N, C-alpha and C positions, 0 to 999 in steps of 0.2 A: 476321369470325367464323371460328373454327377449323373446318377442313373435313374433318379426318381422324378425327373422333370416330365410334366405332361405336355407333349408336343401337339396334341390335337386342338383344332380350332373349334369355336362354338358352332353347333349345328345351325342351319339356316342363316349362316353368316356370310356377308359379302366378302369377307376376308378369304374365303375358300377360292373364289374365282380370281381374286387379286394374287393370291399365292401361286395359283396355276400359271397365270400370265407372266408374273415376274420370274418365277423359277424356270418357266419354259425358255425364256430368253437366255438364262444361264446355262441350261442344258444344251441349248443349240450351240453356244459358243464353247462350252467346256465339257462336251459329252464324254470324252476319254478320261479327263481328270476326275469327273464326278463318279464315273463307273468304277474307278480304282480306289476311290475314297471310302473310308470306313463309315458305316451307317451311323455310328455314334457321333460323327462329325456332321454328316449330311443333314440329319434330322434337326439339330439346333439351327443350322444355317437356313433350312427351309422355313423354320419358325420365325427366325429373325427377318427374313425377306418379306414374309407376310405382314410383319408388324412395322416394318420401316422401309419406305421407298429409298431412303438414304442408304441403308445397308445394301439394298438391291443394286443401286447405282454403283457403289464402290466395288461390290463383288464382280460386276461386269468387267472391271479393269484389274482387280486385285485378287480374284479367287485363287489363283495358283499360290500366291503368297500366304493367304489365310489358311489354305489346306496344308502348306508346308509348315507353317507355324503350329498348327494343331497337331501335327505328327510329333512335335517335340515338346510342346507346352499344352497345359490344360486351359481350354478357353474359359472355364469358370473361375480361374484363379487370377490374382493380380498379375499385371503384365510383366513379362520377362525383359526388362529394359536393358539388361546387360547385353543381350544379343542384338537388340534394336539399335542401341547407341553405337556399338562397334561398326555395324554395317553403314549406318547413317554417316558416321565420321569418315569412313573410307570413301564413300561415294561423294561426299561433299568436298573432300580434299582433292578429288580428281577433276572437279569442275573448273573450267578455265574462264567462264564468263557468268554474268548475272543470270542470264536465261537458264543456263544449266543448273545453277544453284537453286533458282526458284523452283524448277521442276523437281529436284531431289527433295527439297523441303516440303513441297505440297504433297508429293506422293507418300512421304512418310507420315505427314499429318493425317491423310486419309486412312492409311493402314492402321495407325495407332487408334484413331477414333472409331473405326469400324469394329475393331476388337473390343473396345470398351462398350460400344452400343450392343453388340451381340451378347456380351456377358450380362449386361443390365437387363435387356429386354427378355432374354430367354432364361437366364439363371437367377434373376432378381438379386443381383449382387448388392452388397452393402453400399449405401450411398457414400459412406465415409471412405470406402476403398475407391469409389469413382472419383471423389474429390482428390484423393491422393494421387491417383494415376493421371488424371487430367492436368492437374497443376504441375506435376513432375514433368509430364510431356511438354507442357508449355515452356517450362524452364529450359529443357534441353533444346527445343527447337529454336527459341529466341536466342539462347547463348550460342548455338551453332551458327546462326546468322551473324551474330556479333563477332565471333572468332574467325569467321570466314572473311568478313569485311576488313577488320582491324589491320592485319598485316598488309593487305593490298593497298589500303589508303596510306599506310606508312611508307610503302615503297615509292609512292608519288610525292608525299609531302613531308617525310620524316616522322619521327615519333615524339609525342609529348613525354618529357622526362622530368623526374623529380630531382632533388639536390644530389642524390646518390646515383644519378643517371639510370634510374630504373623506370620502366614504362609506367605511365599513369593510366588508370582504367577509366572507362566510362561506366559509372555505376548505374545500373538499370533498376529502377524501383517498380515493383509490381504493386498495384493499388487494389482496393476493393476486395472482392472475394478471391481474386487471384493472389493478392498479398497475403490473405489468410489461408492460402492453400486449400480453398474450397470453391474452385473455379467451376462455372457452368459448363455443360457439355458444348453448347454452341454460343460463344460469348465473345464480345470485344475483349481485348486485353487493355486495361488502363495502365499506362506506363508514364514514368518521368525519367529524365536523364540528368545526371549530375557528374561533375568532374572535380578533382581535388583543388586545383588552383590554376590561375592564369599563367601565361608564358608563351613561348614559341616552340614549335617542333624542332627537333635536332636530328642530325645524321641522315638527312635526305636531300634530294636534288633541289627542293624548294622549301621555304619556311612558311608556316601558317601560324596565326594566333591559335592558342589552345581552344578558344571559343569557336573559331571557325572550323578547326579540325573536328572537334567533337560534335558540332552541329552537322557537318557533312556525314560523319560516321552515323549519327542518329538517323538522318534522312535515308541513308542507304539501307540501314537495318529495317526501317519501316517499309521501304520499297520491297525488300526481299520477302517480308512477311505479308504485306497487305495488298500489293498489286494483284489485280485479278487477271489471270492468264487462262489458257485453255485447261489447265489443271486446277483452276479455282484459286483460292488463297490459303495462306496458313492461318492467320488471324487478322481480323479487323483491329487496327491499332488506334486507340483513343488517347490523345495527349493533352486533353483539355483541362486536366487536373493540375497541370504544371503552374508555377508562379506566373501571375498575370494572364493565365488562360491562353487562348489562341493567339493573343497579341504578344505573348512573352517569348523569350528565346527558347529554342528547342532543347538546348543543353545549357546548364547554368553551373557556375563555379560554387564551391562550398561557401565562400565569403559572400557572394551575391545572394545565395539562398538564405544564409543566416540573417543578413540584413533585411531581406524581404519578410521572413517569418517573424522577426522581431518587430518590424515597423508596420507591416501591412497585412499580415496573415489574418484571415477571417475564421469565424467559428466553424463554418462548414469544412474548412481545410483541416481543422483539428480532427473532425470526424474522419475525414479521408485518410489522414496520416496515422490513425490508430492501426490501420492494417498495412501500412507501408512496409514492404520487405525487399531488400536488395537481393536480386536473384543471382548476381555474380557468385560463382562457386569456385573456391580456391582449388578444389579437386579437379575441375575441368578447364581451368584457365590454360591457354596454350603457352607452354613453358618457353618456347624459343622466341615467340613474337609478342607475348603479352606480359603478364605479371607473374612474379613468384608468389607462392601461397601466402607468405607472411605479409606482403604488401597489400594483397587483396583484402585480407582480414583487417589489417590496420586501417585502411580507408573506409571499410564498411563500418567499423566501430566509431571512427571519427564522425561519420555522417549521422549515425544513430544518436550520438551524444549531442550533435548539433540541433536536431529537431526535437529531442525529448522535452526540453523546457517549454517549448511552444505547445506541444500536445498535452503534456501532463503537468498540471500545476503542483507545487510542492505542498499545498494545503488542499483540503477538501474543497473542490471548486464549484461553489454554488453560483459563481458568476456566470456560468454557462447555462444556468437554469432558464433564463429568459430566452436565450437563443433556442434552447431545446423546446420550450413551450411554443415559440413561434414556428419552429420546424414541424412540431407535432400538429399545430393548427393548420399549417399549409398542407400537410399530408392528408388530414381529415377533409379539408376543403376540396382538395384535388379529387379525392375518392368520391365525394358527393357530386362535384361538378361534372366529372367525366363519366360517372356511373361505371366504375371499373369492376363490375361484379364478376366478370369472367377472367380477370387478371389475377393470377395467384401470387404475383410479386407485389403489385401496386395497390390491389384492392384491399378492402377492409379485412383485417385478420391475415394479411399476406406476409410474404417473406420480408419485405422492407420494414414492416412494423416490428417484427420479431428482432431484426437486426438493430433497429432504432432503440429498442428497450436496452439491449446489452451495451451498445456503444455509448449511450447516454450515461449509464451508470459507470462505465469505464472512465469517461471523461471527468465525471464529478469526483470519483474517489481514487482514480489511478495514481495520482501523485503521492498519496499516502499509503496505498496498498498496492505494492508493486506486483504482487502475484496476479492481479487482474489485468496487467498490461500484456494482453495476449492478442495476437493478430487473428487467430482462429475464433469464429463465433462459438464453436463447440467448447474449446478450451477456456475461453473467457467466461462462458456461462457456468462451466464447472467450478471455476475459481470464485465466481460470484455466489455460487451455492455454498461452497466451503466456508467462505467468510460470512455467510448468512446475510449478505446484502440482498439476495433474493432467497426467499424461503425454499428449502430443498424440494418440497412437494410441487411448488409452482415451477421451479427450474426444471424438474423432470418432465412435467407436462409440456412446458414450453419447448424443450428440446425434442420431445417426441413429435410435437406438431410441426416444428421447423423442419425436421428431417423428412417427415412425410411430404411436406410441400416441396422440399428440394428434390425429392425423388420424382414427384409428379412433374416438376419443371424439367428434369433431365429426360424423362420419357417423352414429354411433349417436344423437346428440342431434337431428340433422336429420331423422330418420325421423318423429318425432312431436313435435318441439320440447319434449322433456322433459329435465329435468336429471338425467341418469343416466350412469353409467359401466359399467353392466352389459351384458355381451354378450347379444344377444337369445336368448330360449329357444324361439322359435317358428320353424318352417322358413321362413315367408314373409319375416320380417325378416332371418333369416340369409342368405337369397338376396339381398335388397336390399343388405345389407352387403357380401356377396361381390362383387356386380356393381359397386357404387360404388367399391370399392377396387381393382378390376381383376384379381380372381382368377377362376379358372375353377371352383373347387370351394371349399366352405366349409372342408373339411379342409385344403386348401392354405393358406388364410388363417390357420387356427389354427396350423399349423406355423410360418409366418412370425412370427406373434404370439409364439409360445413362444420362438423364437430371440431376439427383442428383449427379452422379459421376462427371459431368462436373463442377457443382457448387463447389464441394470440390477441384477438381483438379486446377481450376482457382485460388482459394484463396491460395492453397498450393504453387502454383508457385509464388504468390505475396509476400509470407512471406520472409522478408529480401532480397527481390530482389534488385540487384544492377545494375544500367545501366553501360554497358561497355563504357568506354571513350577511344576509340581506339586512338583518336588524341593525347592523352597524351603520348603514346608510352612508358609506364612504364617499358617495358622489357629492354630498353637500358639505363635506368637511374641507375647509381651506385653511392653509397655514398663513395665507396673506391677510385673511380677515378672521380673527379669533373672537368668537362671541361666547358670552357666559353660558348661553343655551347649549353650546357644543359640549359643555362639561356637566352641567347640572343634572341632566337626566340620568347620568351614570352615578353621581355621588349624592343622591338624595338621602342615603343612610349614614352619611359621614357628617362630621362637624362642619359648621358653616365656614370655617376658616380654610377648609381643604381646597375648595374651588378657586378662590383668588390666589392661593399659594401655587396651585398647579398651573393656572394661567400665567402667573408671573414667571415661573420657571420655563414654560414653553416659549413665552415671548422672548425671554433672554436667549434661549437656544436658537430661535429663528433669526434673531438679530446678530448672532455670533458669526465670526469669519468662517468657521467650519461649515456652517449651513449656507451662508451667502455665496461661498465659492463653489458650491456644488453645481454639477451639470444639471441641465433641465431634467434629464432622466433620473439623476439622483434625488432631486427635489420631488419629482413625481413619486418615487419609491417611498420617500419619507411621508408624503401626504397620504399615501395608501396605508402605510404602517400605523400612523398615529391613532386613528379611530380604534383599531384593534388593540393597540397597546393601552389606550385609556380605558377601554372596556375591561381588559384583564386587570389593570391596576385598581379598578373599582372594587375588586373582591379582596384587596389587601387591607389589613388593619391599619397600616400607616402608609397610604399611597404616596404621600409627599416625599418621604425618605426614599421609597423604592423608585419613584419617578426621577429624583435627582441622580441616583446611581445609574439608572438606565440611560439618562441623557448624557452622562459622562461617557458611558460606553458608546453611545451613538456618535458622539464627537470623535471618538478614536477610530470608528469604522466607517465614518461618513463617506470616505472616498473609495471604500471597498464595497461596491454595490452587491457583491456576492453575498455578503452577510445580511444586507438589508433584504435581499430576496429570500434568504433563509428564514428570517424572522417574519417577514410579511406572509409568506406562503405556507408556513408550517405552524398553525395555531398551538399545537402541543409544545413546540420548541419555545415559543413566546411565553407560554404559561410557566414552563419550568424556569426560564430565565428570570421572569418577574418574581417568582417565588424565592429563588435562591438569592437574588440580589437584595430582595426585601429582608431576607433573614441574615445576610452576611455581607458586610463591607469588604471582607477579605476576598470572597468569591467574586464580587463585582470588580475589585482591583485586579484580580488575576485575569478576568475576562478582558478588561481594558488593555492590560499589558500583553496578553496572549489571545487574540481573538479566535485562533483556531480551536480554543476550548469550546466555542459555541457548537462545534460539530458534535461534541459529546451529548448535547441536549437532545439529539435525534434518537438516542437509545436509552430511554428512561430506566429500563430494567437493569442495564449495565451501570448506569449513572449512580444508582443508589445501592449497588452491590459490589463492593470492592473485591478484588481477587485475593486469594490466599498466596502464601509464599511460593509454592511450586507453580501455580498458575502465572504468577507475576514473572517468574524466571523464564518460563516457557514462552510467554507472550513477548517479552523483551528479546529473547533469542530469535524468535520468528521475525520480529521487526528488523533486527540488525542483520539477519541473513539476507534481507532484500537489498542491503547496501554493499557496494564493492568494498573489499577488505582494506583498500588503500585510501578510501574516501573518508578521511578523518573529520572533515567539516560536516559531512552529512551524518556521520556517526554521532558527533556531538549534538547536532540538532535533534536527532531522533531520541537521544537520551533525555533531553530537556522536554521534548514533547511527551515522552513516556512519563516522566515525573509529574509534569503539570496535569496530565490527564488523570493519573491515578490519585494524586492528591485531591483533585477536584471530586473524584468519586468518594473518597473518604469524607471530605467536607460535606458533600451532599447527604451521605448516609448519617453523619453526625447530626446535621440540621434536621433531617427527617426522622431522627430518633430510631433508626434501624440498627445502629450499633452503639455500644457504650464506650466510655473513654479508654478502657483497657484494650478493647479490640481496635479502636482508632489508632492508639499509640503503636500497637503491634503492627498494624498495616503500614503506618508511616515508616516504621523501622524497617519492615521488609522491603518496602520500595527502595530505601537507601541501600540495603544490602544487595538487592538485585543490580542496582546501578553500579555500585563499587565493584562487584564481581565482574561485570562487563568491562568496566574501565581497566581493571587489572589485566584482563585478557588482551585488550587492544595494546596496552602499554607494554606488556611482556613481549608480544610478538614483534612489535616495532623495535624494541631494544635488542632482541635476539637477532633480528635481521641486520642490525647495524653493528653490534659488537660481538655476536656469537653467543653460544650457550654457556651458562655458568657450569663449573666443574662439579656437578651433582649427579649422582647415579639416578638413571631413569628419567632425566629431564629431556624435553624437546620443545619445539616451538608451540606445540599444542598441549603440552603438559607442564604447567608451571610448578616448580618446586622451590622450597627454601625461602618463601616470602609469605607474610601474613599481615593482615590489618586488624588491629584491636580497637574496638569501640569502647569509649568511656562515657560517663555521665548519662544523660537521657538516652543516647544511642545504645550504650552498653546495657542500660536497664530496660531496653525496649519500651521506652517512655517518650519517644519523640513526639513533639507537637508540631503544629503548622508553623513553618518558618524557622524551625530549630536549626542551629548549626551542628556540625559534627565534631566531637572531640575524638581525635584519632592518634594512635601510636603505631609505628611500623616496626616489624621485626624481620630479621633475616637469619637463616641458619646455613651458613656455608663458610668455609675457611676464608677469613677476611682478606688475606693477602694473595690467595690464589686468583687466577685470571680466567676470563672467558675465552672461548675457542676461536673467535673471529680474528680477521686481519687487524681490526682496530680494537684489540683486546683491552679490557678494563679489569681492574681488580674487583673482587666481589663487593667490597665496600663501595667502590665507585658505581658499579653496575646497579646495586640495589638502592643506592642513594638516588641515582637517576630514575629508577623505577618509581620510587616514592615521590619524586618531584613531578613526574609525569602524571601520577594519580592525582596529586594535589592540584596541579594545573588544570587537569580535565574537570575536576569537581568545582573549582572556584573561578575558572576563566569566564569572562562575560562574552556571550555571543548575541546575535540578534534576538535569540529566544531567552536571554537572561542567563542567570547563574544556576548551576545545579545545587551546590551547597557551599556555605562558608565553612572553612575547615579551621579548627583550632588545634594546634599542636603543642600547647603549653604543658600538657600533662606527660610529655615524654621525659625520660631521665634528664635531669639538670635543666628542665624547662627550655626557655628560649635559647639558652647558651649551649644546649645539648645537641648531639648529632641527630640528623633528621630520621635516620633509621638505625635501630639498635641491633647489634649482634647478640644472639641469644645468651651466650655466656656472660657478656658484659651486662646485659639487662638483668639477668638473674643475680649477679654479684651486686649490682647497684641496689636492687630491691632488698636484698638480704642485709646489706651493710651500710648503705648510705641514705636510703629513702627516708623522707620525713613521715611523720604520722599521717599528715593530710594526704600524702601520696598513697599510703595504704588504705586510707578511707576511700580514695578515688578508685582503688583497685577492687573494692567491694562491689562496684557497679560496672565492672569491665567484663568484656567477653570478646572472643575472637569472632569477627563478622565475615571474613573472606580470606581466601588464600589457600596455601598448602594445608591439607587436612591434618597431616602429621604434626606440623608446626602449630596449628590451631589447638590440637590436643595437648601438645607440650605446654602451651601457655595456660590452658585450663588447669592442668595438673600443678603448674607452678603457682598459679593463683590460689589454689586450695592450700598448698603448703604455706604460702605467705600469710593467708588469713588464719592459719592454725599456729602461727609462730607465737611462742610465749612472750608476754609483754608485762612491763611494770604497770600494775593497775592504776596506781596513783598518778604516775607520769602520763599515762594514756588519757585518763580523765582530764587532767590539766591541759594537755595539748588540744584535746577536742574542744573544751570550753574556751580556751584562748583563741583558737582559730575561729570559732563561731562568733565570739564577741568582736573580733577584728573585722570579720565580714559584715556583721550587722552595723557596725559603726561606719563603715565605708559605703555600704550598698543599700541599707534599709531606707526606703522613701516614705515610710508611714508618717502621716501627719494628722494630728487631731483625730477626727472620726474616720480618716481614710487609712485603709490597711493595705500594706504592700504584701500581695499574695505570696510572693516568693520569699522575701527576706524578713518580713514582719515577725514579731515574737509569736510563736505558735503557728508559724507558716510552713511552707513546703520544705525549706532548707532545714528547719529544726527537725522535721520528721526524718529527713534523709540522714542528718547527723546522728540521730538516735539509733537508726538502723546500723549505720556504719560503726558507731561506738560499740554497740552490743555484739556485733560480729567480731570485732578485733578483741574485745574484752573476754569473749567466751570461746574464741576459736581454738585455743590450746586445749580446752576441756573436751572438744569434739573433733579430734584430729582427722577423722575419716569423713567428716562432713564437707561436701562440696556445695557451697552456698550458691543459691540462685543469684543472678545479678539484678533481679527485679525487686524493688523495695517492698512491695506488698507481699510478695512470696517470701521474702526474708522474715517479715513479721509473723507470717503464718507458721514458718518453721521455728522461729524463736518461741512461739507459744507452745508448739508441739514438744519442744525440748524443755518446757517449763522455765524458760528464762524470763519470759513475759507472761503476765496473767492474761486470761482470755479477754477480760474487759479492756486492758491496755492495748492489746493487739487489735481488737475490734475498733477502738477509738482511733488509733493511728491509721489503720487501713481505710476506715470510712472517711476520715479527714483528708487523707492523701488523695483518694479518688475524687472526693468532692472538689478539692483544690485544682486537681488536674482537669476535671470537667469544666470548672470555672475558667481556668486558664485557656483551654481550647475555645470556649465560647467567647472569651474576651478577644482573642486573636481574630476569630471569625467575624465578630460583630464590630470590631474596631474600637472597643471601649478601653478606658484606662485600666492599667493593672493595679491602680490604687482604688480599692473598692470601699463602699460604705461598710464600716466596721460591723454593723448589725447583720450583714450577710454572712459573716464568718465567726461571730463572737463565740458561739457555742463550741465550734470545732477548735478555735484558737485556745479557748480555756482548757479544753480537754488535752490538747497537745502540750500546753504549758504545764499542766498537772503531771503528765507523764515525764516531761523533762525534769521537773522538780524531784520526782520520785527516783529517777534514774541517775541524774547528773548533779542534782542539787540546784541551788539558786541560779537562775539565768540572768 
């Protein structure tokens, strides 16, 4: 027992006389028991009686129990529920009628709650421990009522059974703070009742529809808990949160619930269901009359999956913003109108405002960030802090203030066991509150309370705050009547042709079907958005082009008001959107096809700062861990969201000139590597489950062995651009004819072929979010006619004895990008050996020249003064061929050299080895980087790849000069 508690009451306090009167009544009734009790128990009880008339009332009936409990357990510690539950269960089992059961339940409610009140009032217990014990006690008491009623009702009407003739449960949903396991000391319990499916009861003297059976079951549970008897009640039960409210059925089937939430669910119900928790516990279901453990958990999971799509959208849900703002306004209006200054829940800076902050952010982002899908306020706030949706410092202050208010709330309710959040208005209870909370004066407590309320109020005011832009004068802007004056005051600095062009585009948009078919709310949103959009566009160098791209985007999202809200209410988001779309047609097309990318504009620091390789891998792993291992559809969607998001970041950084072409290509290549690595993991596990493990030492489902992915071309050279496809080759290293260990065993060749097929399918299959990558397999041995996956020894033999010169050229830009590390290392060693292979110099030169001429003849689109950046003479492919030729021609002279797969790095090394002059290397590197930079810009801006020759003539001439010097006439 804690020994440093101060049990003395304040001097000149009215509490002293209260304590004497209340304790005197206890001494009169329990003189003998108190005389025998230890002083270390009597002192805290005297203190608790002074601070709480509720405690005094309960002790008049239950002092012997409390004294007996204190002999075995420490009053300052969490409750010993194991002893409580056993006795409660035994006493309830002996009850033969409702009145007896009600008495048992009510007595145990009083005993449990008086122990919690004593602990809190005297020992200042942690509020989180109180949450835990109160919520757990509610679970046990409500489930005890449920388990007592269920078999008795079954004896009368039979039992609802499923197809396997196993009993169906009534799932009891705890809502609000109870659902979050943060229940108030004296509170209603908000409940909802659901059952798995319709039917009729079986194996009884009468039959009832499941709906009727579970409705009667619910009614009897409520009566056991809420009827007021001479012993009081267990809990007031509030069922108004159920579908259709008070007019709806008391218990509802899963099918009816799903239909309701899909068709009629309202925004406030989404808020309510954030905390919904099924309290049915497999560990305490009655085995003989109720459900087995597996059935209970099965139906719980079914119901959670049923409501999840309604509560959490799969994209960042800005559609809820308007509802949130309306609710926020209602809260603020109610506080002002009712003057709730003494209400620590509903008043300004109160508990409700803190909860509103957290729940709003959960609704908006919970579909994308599953870690914030938490029922507990405390746990949800911690996840919001970890994901930096709320700044850590703000989150810590908010939590501290929330817990202070919740402790005040509990003490207020423990005074008289009343459901109230009002500060006491009489001096005696104010003194009780002051002492229980550890303050010397009531004024000191009020100052501390005010400080915490200000913290919550300030953050509440900041949630979804929108700056008023009065200068836009949105009131007078109408899309029905477009006047030249509406535009001209913004575009005075632009050419005179801009205003009529802008007006024409906007009139066409307003007359389009996409706009005309909008709801009145959607049109209103558009009308509010356009003045802000036109104002931002006025700062663009070419507002007409930017406007056209933004209008195309608005057409694609016109029916998704969530994104209109996002753009209208977040000026920085609108500014970033206009800037990026003005700079890049590619970005605008990506936004049109994947509107969820608009969410990225909320985080400009991240938007213009791509992640490096290790960060990419970690982030993708975190995102995929939030998805069930068997949910392949969601995994595929998440991979596409990941790719689109991070490619957008790279594009934004390129357009903002924060990274160069070298880094951009590296980032794009690393994004592809991270995705392929994840795809291999999913595919491997799936095949191992289906066919068993390959016969390779050290292999298991979580440790892939014997398979590697080789990247060629731009991917191999870490030179990927926007929209690049992937040139891949697959290798496996396992005895081809040996088999896997499963019942449906496959040969290793079959197994790894299926693995390669799954990887390709995952990369190039089209989903609602598009394609990850187009995959080109033509560089594998024997090209299109070759096997999809190559056994290592066969691959080596082919490369040594059958491969064409152009295949070894391709090998110069190849690298292992994913898979078994040992096999990846094997490939790198083989590549070094192949590049060092002695070659006939004359034949090599002729092969390279012949291949280049063939490609130029078939692919070069240069015409007149237009230059094909890739295939034109002196273009990118010429540079790549020069590097490849020099590696193959000189590899045998430097057999220990393991050449980089990056073209520019190859030129640097060729110069260091004095194969190329410094001037030649510099010219080739400079031209290659310039061409790649141009190529990326062309893709981003949507320009033609046939450029004006004067843009490249200097570089083209230098490259052609190098070609002439190294390979002769081109």
